[in-house]
C-alpha positions in Angstrom: 148.9 192.8 57.0 152.6 192.2 57.2 152.8 194.6 60.1 150.2 192.7 62.1 151.9 189.3 61.9 153.9 188.0 64.8 157.5 187.4 64.1 158.9 184.0 65.0 162.7 183.3 65.1 162.9 180.1 63.1 165.9 178.5 61.5 166.2 180.2 58.1 167.8 177.3 56.3 164.8 175.0 57.2 162.3 177.9 56.6 163.6 178.5 53.1 163.4 174.9 52.2 159.8 174.8 53.3 158.8 177.8 51.1 157.7 177.1 47.5 155.8 178.7 44.8 152.5 177.1 44.3 150.1 178.0 41.5 146.5 178.7 42.3 147.1 180.6 45.6 146.0 184.1 45.4 148.3 187.1 45.8 146.2 188.2 48.8 147.2 185.0 50.8 149.0 185.7 54.1 152.8 185.4 54.1 154.5 183.1 56.6 154.7 184.1 60.2 158.5 184.4 60.0 158.6 187.5 57.8 160.7 190.2 59.5 159.9 193.8 59.7 161.1 196.2 57.0 164.8 197.1 57.1 165.5 200.6 58.4 167.5 203.0 56.3 171.3 203.0 56.7 172.6 205.9 58.7 174.5 208.5 56.6 177.7 208.0 58.6 177.8 204.3 58.0 176.4 203.9 54.6 178.8 201.2 53.6 177.9 199.0 56.5 174.1 199.2 56.7 174.6 198.7 60.5 170.9 199.3 61.3 169.6 196.5 59.1 168.6 193.4 61.0 171.6 191.1 60.6 171.4 187.4 59.6 172.6 184.6 61.8 174.8 181.8 60.5 171.7 179.9 59.4 169.9 182.9 57.9 167.7 183.8 60.8 167.2 187.6 61.2 168.6 188.7 64.5 168.0 191.7 66.7 170.2 194.7 67.0 173.7 194.5 68.3 172.6 195.5 71.8 170.1 192.7 71.9 172.5 189.9 71.0 174.0 187.8 73.7 176.0 184.7 73.9 174.5 181.3 74.9 173.8 181.1 78.6 173.0 178.2 80.9 169.7 178.5 82.8 167.5 176.2 84.9 163.9 177.1 85.2 160.6 175.3 85.9 159.4 173.5 82.8 162.5 174.7 80.9 165.7 172.9 79.8 167.6 170.8 82.2 170.4 172.3 84.3 173.6 172.6 82.2 171.8 172.7 78.8 172.9 175.8 76.8 170.1 178.1 75.8 170.9 180.6 73.0 169.2 184.0 73.2 170.6 185.0 69.9 173.5 184.6 67.5 177.0 185.3 68.6 178.3 188.6 67.3 181.9 188.2 66.1 184.4 190.2 64.1 187.1 189.0 61.8 189.9 189.8 64.3 188.1 187.9 67.0 187.7 184.8 64.8 191.4 184.9 63.8 192.5 185.3 67.4 190.2 182.5 68.6 191.5 180.2 65.8 195.2 181.1 66.7 194.6 180.2 70.4 193.4 176.7 69.6 195.6 173.6 69.9 198.3 172.8 67.4 196.7 171.2 64.3 197.9 167.8 62.9 199.4 169.7 59.9 201.5 171.9 62.2 202.6 168.9 64.2 203.6 167.0 61.1 205.6 170.1 59.9 207.3 170.2 63.2 208.3 166.6 63.0 209.7 167.1 59.5 211.9 169.9 60.7 213.0 167.8 63.7 213.9 164.9 61.4 215.9 167.1 59.1 217.8 168.5 62.1 218.6 165.2 63.6 219.8 163.9 60.2 222.2 166.9 60.0 223.5 166.2 63.5 224.0 162.6 62.7 226.1 163.5 59.6 228.2 166.0 61.7 229.0 163.2 64.1 231.2 161.7 61.4 233.8 164.4 62.1 234.7 162.7 65.3 236.5 159.3 65.9 234.6 156.1 66.4 235.2 154.1 69.5 234.4 150.4 69.4 234.6 147.3 71.7 234.8 143.6 70.8 234.6 140.6 73.0 235.0 136.9 71.9 235.0 133.7 74.0 235.1 130.3 72.2 235.8 126.7 73.1 236.8 124.3 70.3 236.0 120.6 70.4 239.3 119.5 69.0 243.0 120.2 69.8 244.2 123.0 67.5 247.9 122.3 67.0 250.5 119.8 65.6 252.4 116.7 66.9 256.1 117.3 66.6 258.4 114.2 66.5 261.7 114.7 68.3 264.5 112.2 67.8 266.6 111.4 70.8 270.0 110.4 69.4 271.5 109.1 72.6 268.6 106.9 73.5 267.8 106.0 69.9 264.1 106.6 70.1 261.6 109.2 68.6 259.4 111.1 71.0 256.1 112.8 69.9 255.6 116.2 71.5 252.2 118.1 71.0 252.7 121.7 70.1 249.5 123.9 70.6 249.3 126.7 68.0 245.9 128.0 69.1 244.4 127.5 72.6 241.4 125.3 72.7 239.7 127.8 75.1 240.2 131.3 73.6 239.1 134.7 74.8 239.6 138.0 72.9 238.7 141.5 74.2 239.6 144.6 72.2 239.0 148.4 72.3 239.4 150.3 69.1 239.5 153.9 67.9 239.2 155.0 64.3 239.7 158.6 63.3 238.9 159.4 59.6 241.4 161.8 57.9 240.7 162.1 54.2 237.0 161.2 54.6 236.5 164.4 56.6 236.3 166.3 53.3 233.4 164.1 52.2 231.8 164.6 55.6 232.0 168.4 55.2 230.1 168.2 51.9 227.6 165.8 53.4 226.9 168.2 56.2 226.2 170.9 53.6 223.6 168.7 51.9 222.0 167.9 55.3 221.8 171.5 56.3 220.2 172.4 52.9 217.6 169.8 53.5 217.0 171.2 56.9 216.5 174.7 55.5 214.0 173.4 53.0 212.0 171.6 55.7 212.0 174.8 57.8 210.8 176.9 54.9 208.0 174.4 54.1 207.0 174.2 57.8 206.9 178.0 58.0 204.6 178.3 55.0 202.2 175.5 56.2 201.8 176.7 59.8 202.5 180.4 59.5 200.1 182.9 61.0 199.6 184.4 57.5 198.4 181.1 56.0 196.1 180.4 59.0 194.6 183.9 59.0 194.1 183.9 55.3 192.2 180.7 55.4 190.0 182.0 58.3 189.5 185.3 56.5 188.4 183.5 53.3 185.8 181.4 55.2 184.6 184.5 57.0 184.1 186.6 53.9 182.4 183.7 52.0 180.0 183.3 54.9 179.4 187.0 55.0 178.6 187.1 51.3 176.3 184.1 51.5 174.4 185.6 54.4 173.8 188.8 52.5 172.7 186.9 49.4 170.3 184.9 51.5 168.9 188.2 52.8 168.5 189.5 49.3 166.8 186.2 48.2 164.3 186.4 51.1 163.3 190.0 50.3 162.9 189.2 46.6 160.7 186.2 47.3 158.5 188.4 49.5 158.5 191.5 47.4 156.0 190.2 44.8 158.4 191.0 41.9 158.7 187.3 41.2 155.1 186.4 42.1 156.0 184.8 45.5 153.0 182.7 46.3 153.8 180.5 49.3 152.8 177.0 50.4 154.4 174.7 52.9 155.8 171.3 52.0 158.3 168.8 53.4 161.7 170.2 54.5 163.5 167.4 52.7 162.8 168.7 49.2 161.6 171.8 47.4 159.0 171.3 44.8 158.3 174.3 42.7 155.0 174.4 40.9 155.4 176.0 37.5 158.5 177.7 36.2 159.8 181.2 35.7 161.8 183.7 37.8 160.0 182.7 41.0 161.1 179.1 40.8 164.7 180.2 40.0 164.8 182.6 43.0 163.4 179.8 45.3 166.1 177.4 44.2 168.8 180.0 44.7 167.5 180.7 48.2 167.6 177.0 49.1 171.2 176.6 47.7 172.3 179.8 49.5 170.8 178.6 52.8 172.7 175.3 52.5 175.9 177.2 51.8 175.4 179.4 54.8 174.9 176.4 57.1 178.1 174.7 55.7 180.3 177.8 56.0 179.0 178.5 59.5 180.0 175.0 60.6 183.5 175.6 59.1 184.0 178.9 60.8 182.8 177.4 64.1 185.3 174.6 63.8 188.1 177.2 63.4 187.1 178.6 66.8 186.4 175.4 68.5 182.7 176.2 68.9 179.7 173.9 68.3 179.1 173.6 64.5 175.4 174.7 64.9 176.2 177.9 66.8 174.6 180.9 65.1 176.9 183.7 64.1 176.4 187.3 63.4 179.4 188.6 61.4 180.5 192.2 61.5 181.5 193.6 58.1 185.2 194.5 58.4 186.5 197.8 57.3 187.8 197.8 53.7 191.4 196.9 53.3 193.7 199.9 52.9 197.2 199.5 51.5 199.4 201.8 49.4 202.3 199.5 48.3 203.9 200.7 45.1 205.5 198.8 42.3 208.9 200.3 43.1 208.7 198.9 46.6 207.8 195.5 45.2 210.6 195.6 42.7 213.3 196.7 45.1 212.5 194.1 47.7 214.1 190.7 47.2 211.6 187.8 47.9 214.2 185.9 49.9 211.6 184.1 52.0 209.7 182.6 49.1 209.5 178.8 49.4 210.1 178.1 45.7 213.2 180.3 45.7 214.5 178.9 48.9 214.1 175.3 47.6 215.8 176.2 44.3 218.8 177.9 46.1 219.3 175.0 48.5 219.0 172.5 45.6 222.0 174.3 44.0 223.9 173.9 47.3 223.1 170.2 47.4 224.1 169.7 43.8 227.4 171.5 44.3 228.2 169.4 47.4 227.4 166.2 45.5 229.7 167.3 42.7 232.6 167.8 45.2 231.9 164.4 46.8 232.1 162.7 43.4 235.5 164.1 42.8 236.8 162.8 46.2 236.3 159.3 45.0 239.8 159.7 43.4 241.3 160.3 46.9 242.6 157.4 49.0 240.8 156.6 52.2 243.2 157.3 55.1 242.3 156.7 58.7 244.2 156.7 62.0 243.6 153.6 64.2 244.6 152.7 67.7 243.4 150.3 70.3 244.1 147.8 73.1 243.8 144.0 72.9 243.7 141.1 75.3 243.9 137.6 74.0 244.8 134.1 75.0 244.2 132.5 71.6 247.8 132.4 70.4 250.1 131.2 73.1 253.2 132.5 71.3 251.8 136.1 71.3 251.6 138.4 74.3 248.2 138.4 75.9 248.0 142.2 76.5 249.2 144.9 74.1 248.2 148.2 72.5 248.6 149.4 69.0 248.3 152.5 66.9 249.0 153.6 63.3 247.5 154.6 59.9 245.5 152.6 57.4 245.0 153.6 53.8 243.0 152.0 51.0 242.5 152.9 47.3 240.7 151.4 44.4 243.1 151.1 41.5 240.6 150.2 38.7 236.8 150.7 38.7 236.3 150.6 34.9 235.3 154.3 34.6 232.8 154.4 37.4 234.4 157.4 39.1 234.6 159.4 35.9 231.0 158.8 35.0 229.9 159.7 38.5 231.7 163.0 38.3 230.1 163.8 34.9 226.7 162.9 36.3 227.1 165.2 39.3 228.3 168.0 37.0 225.2 167.7 34.8 223.0 167.7 37.9 224.7 170.9 39.1 224.1 172.6 35.8 220.4 171.6 35.9 220.1 173.0 39.5 221.7 176.3 38.5 219.5 176.7 35.5 216.4 175.9 37.5 217.4 178.6 40.0 217.7 181.2 37.2 214.3 180.1 35.9 212.7 180.3 39.3 214.0 183.8 39.9 212.7 184.9 36.5 209.3 183.3 37.0 209.1 184.7 40.6 209.9 188.2 39.3 207.2 187.9 36.6 204.7 186.5 39.1 205.4 189.3 41.6 204.7 192.0 38.9 201.6 190.2 37.7 200.4 189.9 41.3 201.0 193.6 41.9 199.0 194.6 38.8 196.2 192.3 40.0 196.4 194.0 43.4 196.3 197.4 41.8 193.3 196.5 39.7 191.4 195.0 42.7 192.3 198.0 44.8 190.7 200.4 42.3 187.6 198.2 41.9 187.2 198.0 45.6 187.5 201.8 46.0 185.0 202.3 43.2 182.6 199.8 44.7 182.8 201.5 48.1 182.1 204.9 46.6 179.2 203.7 44.5 177.7 201.8 47.4 177.9 204.8 49.7 176.3 207.0 47.0 173.6 204.5 46.2 172.7 204.0 49.9 172.4 207.7 50.4 170.2 208.0 47.3 167.9 205.3 48.4 167.6 206.9 51.8 166.7 210.3 50.3 164.3 209.0 47.6 162.4 206.5 49.8 160.1 207.6 52.6 160.1 204.0 53.9 162.1 200.9 53.0 160.0 198.7 50.7 160.9 195.1 50.2 162.5 196.0 46.8 164.7 198.6 48.4 165.8 196.2 51.1 166.7 193.6 48.5 168.6 196.2 46.5 170.5 197.3 49.6 171.5 193.7 50.3 172.7 193.2 46.7 174.7 196.4 46.9 176.4 195.3 50.1 177.2 192.0 48.5 179.0 193.8 45.7 181.0 195.9 48.2 182.0 193.0 50.3 183.0 190.9 47.2 185.2 193.8 45.9 186.9 194.1 49.3 187.4 190.3 49.5 189.0 190.3 46.0 191.3 193.1 47.1 192.4 191.2 50.2 193.0 188.0 48.2 195.2 189.8 45.7 197.1 191.4 48.6 197.7 188.0 50.3 198.9 186.5 47.0 201.5 189.2 46.7 202.5 188.7 50.3 202.9 184.9 49.7 205.1 185.5 46.7 207.3 188.0 48.5 207.4 185.8 51.6 206.4 188.7 53.9 204.2 188.9 56.9 201.3 191.3 57.6 
C-alpha cells in the first residue's frame, strides 16, 4: 500500500510534530501521505556517502536527487504567486567549502570591527607615547587691565626750594600685555619615554594577537564547519527516526493532532522514538537557521548538505614537538607581559635621576616698564626630589617583584602549552584512528547490506542512516581535534 500512496513534500519539522502513537488504531491503518519511497542501495564506489539515498532538506523534507534540485527562482504565472515572490523548487544543495566561502564574503562582523578598533587604539597610544621624544612648543597670550594704579608715591625733597614733591613711580603698568613662545626639550626624561614606548608596543602586539584570533579565517571556518556538521548529523538522525517510526519495529500507529504539541498515548519504545524525532526536527530547524545566517540567506531556506570527504592529515609528534608555537595567544601575551614588567622596572629606577630639560623662547611684554619689552631666552632647567620618605625605594622593589611574577608566569605558560600540545596531539591521533575505523566499518557494512538485501526495507534504511551518522560523527571529532591542535600551535590551515 505504501507504493500506491502519493508523495507530498511537506515540512518535515511540522510533519513530525503532527505524528503520534495512538492506541486502538490497527496496524493495517494507512500511513501518512508524506511517506517517501524506499531508499536505494548505496553504489559500491561511494559506500561511505550513500549518495543515491534521498537527502533531507534543512527541515527534514526528503528531496529529489542532485540533478532535480534547483535554487529558488522568481516566477509569475496566472493564479500563482505575485511577481517578485521567490518560489523554491527544492532545497539548495551546498558543500562545506561553499558555505565557508559564502560566509567569508559577507560584511565585516561587529566582533571583527571591535577587534580592529582595539588594534587601532593600541597603535595610536604607542604613537602618542613616541611623540614625547620631540620638543614641545607652546604659546601664551595675556592681556589685563587693572582698576588701580600699581606703583608707589616717591617723595623727593627739593633743598633749594625747601619743599617736598611727590612723584608717582609705576612699577607695573595698569594695562599689561604678555605674549610668549616657548620650547621645551626633555633630556633625562627621554630614558623614561623609551621604556614607555616599549610598554605601549607590547600592548599593541597583544591587541593584534587577540584580534588575529578573534577574526582569523581559521576561527570563522571552524565555527561554520561545526554548525555544518551538527546540521548534517541532525538531518541523518531525523532520517533514521522517520524510518524507525515507519518500520513497525516500535509499533508506529499514527494519528494526527495539533502541531503545537505532541501527545503520545501509552508508553514504550514508540513514544520515546516519537519524542526523539520531534526534538531532532527542532534541532534541524535551529541549525538550518544558523547556517543560513552565516551565508546571509533567509533563515527558512531549505538546505541539502553534501557530506564532505573525511579529513586526511599525517602530522607526527616529532613535527609538533619541533615547531615552536610562537603565534599562540597565551604565549604572546605572557611574553609581552614580561617586556612590560621589565620596562616598568627600569622606569622605577629612573625616579632617582634628576629631571633635566632644555628650554628656550621669545617674550613680548609691557607689564614691567623697567624691563625690555622684547627679548629671547634659552637655557637648561633641572629639578630633583631630595626626600620622599622611601617612596622610590619601595616603587623599585614592587616593580622587581612584578617582573619576577611575569617571568615565572611565562615559564609556566610555556610548560602548560607544551603539555597541552602533546595532549592535543594524542587526542588527534586517537580521533584519527577512530575515524579511519568508522569509515572502514561503514563501507564494509554498506556493502554487506547491499549484497544481503534484495530490496531496501525500512529497517535497512534506518540502519544505513545510523551508520552514516557514526561515520560523520567520527570525522567531525577528528576535525575538531585537528583544529584544537592548530589553535594551540597558532598555525593556519
